[in-house]
Structure formats: structure tokens, C-alpha cells
N, C-alpha and C positions, 0 to 999 in steps of 0.2 A: 040306487040302481042305475046302471049304465045302459043307455039305449044306443043301438047301432042301427043306422038307416040302411036301407037296401042298397043305395048307391055306394056306400062305404064297403059293404061286403062284395059287391060286384067289382069295385076298384081293386080290392085286395086280391081277389081271385085272378084278375088280369095281371097284376104285378107279379103274383106267384108264378103264373104261366110264363110271363116274359123273362123272369129271372131264373127259371128252372135250369137252363144250361149253365149259368154262372154258379148256382148252388151246387150242381153236380160236379163242376170243375173244382170247386172249393173242397168238396168231400173227397175227391180223388187226390188233391194236393195234400190234404191233411195227413195222409199216410206218409208223404215225403217230408213235410214240414209240420211237425206235431203242433196241433192246436193254434196255429198261427201266432205263436209267441214270438216268432221271428221278427215281425215288425216292431212290436213293443220293445224287445230287447235292443234292437238296432237303434231305435230312437233314443233310448236311455244312454247308450254308449256314444253315439255319434254327436249328439247334441251337447256333449260336455265340452267340446272344443269350438274355437272360432275358426272359420274358414274364410279366407279373403279372396280365394280364386275358386272357380268351379272345379278345376281339376284336383284341387286339394280335397274337396268333399267327395268327388268320385273315387279318389284313391282310398280315402278312409272307409267308404262304403264297401269297396271291393275287398279291402283287407278284412273287414268285419265279416263279410259274406264268406270269404275263404275260411276264416276261423270257425264260423258257425257250421259250415258244411264238412270241413276236413279235420278239425282239431277238437271240437267240443263234443263230448259224449252226451247222448240223449237218453234219459231214463225210459222214455216211452218206446225207444228202439232197443231195449235191453242193453243200455250203456254202450252203444256202438255209434259211430258217426254216420250221418246221412250219406256221405260219400261211400262208406263201406257197404251200406245197404243197397245203394244204387248200383254199385259195381259187383254185387253178388258175393261179397266176402263175409257177410254177417254170420252165416252158419259155420264157416271155418274158424272165425274168431271165437264164437261161442263154444265150439268143440275144443279149441285149444285151452280156453279158460276152464272148461269142465275137467279136462285132463289134468291141468295144473292143480285144480282144487282137490281132485281125488288123490293125487300123489301127495299133496301137502297133508291132507287128512290122514292118510295111511302112515306117513312118517310121524305125525303128531301122536297118533294112537300107539305106535310102537314105542316111541319115546316115553309117553306117559305110563305105559305098562312096565317098561324097564325101571322107571323111577318108583313105581308102586311095589314092585316086587321082586 
């Protein structure tokens, strides 16, 4: 059985109150950067190289951030880049994809019906 003293509970509530703005900011950011996988992925990519000057590391990080925000599709954002979501293009992209899918499915159905009969 684990016992927790009153001072521990009081300390935890003070820490929770003190960190509330940080936690709120993290929740707000999690919509822009899904699940904070951002840091872990960057660490895995950037740490594979040796950097002998600070500007080499800064360049590698900025290239990775650009890739992550502008080129990499995020499943939690309906396979759209964070830049597209930020700039308000998400719905247009999803509408174009839905139209292309509907057109393709119609053509496929017509083709299969012609083959069948």
C-alpha cells in the first residue's frame, strides 16, 4: 500500500496550478503539431549526422522543420500538411480529393459493368 503525505498532495496541487498555463498552451499546440511527435522525429533524423559548426546544425534543423511542416502529410490532419491547415487550404484539398475519388469510382464502376456484361 502506497501512502502519500499531505505535504506531497499540497505540493502537487501547487505545481498543477503553476503549470496550468503551460499545459493549456501544450493542448492548444497539439492541434498544430500532433502529439508532439515533432521533437522525437527530429531527434532521430538530426542526430544521425555529425555537425562541426553551429550553423550546420541550425541549417539541418531548419530544413527538417520545413519538411515536417510543408512536405510531410500528417494522418491526424487527414493527410494534409500542417502548413495547409494553418493557411486554410485543408478543406479545399479534401474537397478536391473527394471529387477525384468519386470520379474514379464512377469510371471504375462503368468499366466493370462493361466487362461483366
